[in-house]
C-alpha positions as CSV (number, residue, x, y, z in Angstrom):
1,X,-79.4,-37.3,-19.9
2,X,-80.4,-33.7,-20.1
3,X,-79.1,-30.3,-19.0
4,X,-76.5,-30.3,-16.2
5,X,-76.2,-34.1,-16.3
6,X,-75.3,-34.1,-19.9
7,X,-72.7,-31.5,-19.3
8,X,-71.2,-33.4,-16.5
9,X,-71.2,-36.7,-18.4
10,X,-69.9,-35.6,-21.8
11,X,-67.9,-32.4,-21.3
12,X,-66.1,-33.2,-18.0
13,X,-63.0,-34.1,-19.9
14,X,-61.6,-33.1,-23.2
15,X,-62.2,-36.6,-24.6
16,X,-65.7,-35.9,-25.9
17,X,-64.6,-32.7,-27.6
18,X,-61.7,-34.5,-29.2
19,X,-64.1,-37.2,-30.5
20,X,-66.4,-34.6,-32.0
21,X,-63.4,-32.9,-33.8
22,X,-62.2,-36.2,-35.1
23,X,-65.7,-37.2,-36.4
24,X,-66.1,-33.7,-38.0
25,X,-62.8,-34.2,-39.9
26,X,-63.8,-37.7,-40.9
27,X,-67.2,-36.4,-42.2
28,X,-65.5,-33.5,-44.1
29,X,-63.0,-35.9,-45.7
30,X,-65.8,-38.2,-46.8
31,X,-67.8,-35.4,-48.3
32,X,-64.8,-33.8,-50.0
33,X,-64.0,-37.2,-51.5
34,X,-67.6,-37.6,-52.8
35,X,-67.5,-34.0,-54.2
36,X,-64.2,-34.7,-56.0
37,X,-65.6,-37.7,-57.7
38,X,-68.2,-35.6,-59.5
39,X,-66.1,-32.6,-60.6
40,X,-67.8,-29.3,-60.1
41,X,-71.3,-30.7,-59.5
42,X,-70.9,-30.4,-55.7
43,X,-69.1,-28.1,-53.3
44,X,-68.8,-28.5,-49.5
45,X,-70.6,-26.1,-47.2
46,X,-70.6,-25.7,-43.4
47,X,-68.3,-26.5,-40.5
48,X,-67.8,-29.2,-37.9
49,X,-70.6,-31.7,-37.9
50,X,-73.0,-29.3,-39.6
51,X,-72.1,-29.7,-43.2
52,X,-73.6,-30.4,-46.6
53,X,-73.0,-30.8,-50.3
54,X,-74.1,-27.8,-52.2
55,X,-75.4,-28.9,-55.6
56,X,-75.0,-26.8,-58.7
57,X,-78.6,-27.6,-59.6
58,X,-81.2,-27.5,-56.8
59,X,-83.2,-30.3,-58.5
60,X,-80.2,-32.6,-58.1
61,X,-80.3,-32.0,-54.3
62,X,-84.0,-32.9,-54.3
63,X,-83.4,-36.1,-56.2
64,X,-80.5,-37.1,-53.8
65,X,-82.6,-36.3,-50.7
66,X,-85.5,-38.5,-52.0
67,X,-83.2,-41.3,-52.9
68,X,-81.4,-41.2,-49.5
69,X,-84.8,-41.5,-47.9
70,X,-85.6,-44.5,-50.1
71,X,-82.3,-46.0,-49.0
72,X,-83.2,-45.3,-45.3
73,X,-81.0,-42.3,-44.7
74,X,-82.7,-39.1,-43.6
75,X,-81.2,-35.9,-44.9
76,X,-82.6,-32.5,-45.5
77,X,-82.1,-29.8,-48.0
78,X,-81.4,-26.2,-47.1
79,X,-80.0,-23.0,-48.7
80,X,-81.8,-20.2,-50.5
81,X,-82.8,-22.6,-53.3
82,X,-82.8,-25.8,-51.3
83,X,-79.6,-26.7,-53.1
84,X,-77.6,-28.1,-50.1
85,X,-78.0,-31.7,-49.0
86,X,-77.4,-31.2,-45.3
87,X,-75.9,-33.5,-42.7
88,X,-76.2,-32.9,-39.0
89,X,-75.3,-36.1,-37.1
90,X,-75.6,-36.2,-33.3
91,X,-72.4,-35.3,-31.5
92,X,-72.2,-38.7,-29.9
93,X,-72.9,-40.7,-33.2
94,X,-70.3,-43.4,-33.6
95,X,-67.9,-42.9,-36.5
96,X,-69.1,-46.2,-38.0
97,X,-72.7,-44.8,-38.2
98,X,-71.3,-41.7,-40.0
99,X,-69.4,-44.0,-42.4
100,X,-72.4,-46.1,-43.1
101,X,-74.4,-42.9,-43.9
102,X,-71.7,-41.8,-46.3
103,X,-72.0,-45.1,-48.1
104,X,-75.7,-44.7,-48.4
105,X,-75.1,-41.2,-49.7
106,X,-72.7,-42.4,-52.3
107,X,-75.2,-45.0,-53.5
108,X,-78.0,-42.5,-53.5
109,X,-76.0,-40.1,-55.6
110,X,-75.2,-42.8,-58.1
111,X,-78.8,-43.8,-58.3
112,X,-79.9,-40.1,-58.7
113,X,-77.6,-39.0,-61.5
């Protein structure tokens, strides 16, 4: 679906928006939990489904990004020093897919540090 058809299909009722808000909260909670496990190594950046973990050391972000790719999760880095591991899931991504991605992220962080 594209353009007007997508608008009609997804935004005709508040259900889709409610789902997006719920998934954004879920993703934020997952990332906050991960950040809390590592003390002050990470902070959360962004809003909604456009969020990331800001790493105190940019080289850590690069290691995590590479390990995520190795573990079949595509993430990018951003920020002035490429210190943020960025997540930007599709608005219609199922919550289970986001959860699976967070498990891969956790594994990748463990393997990187």
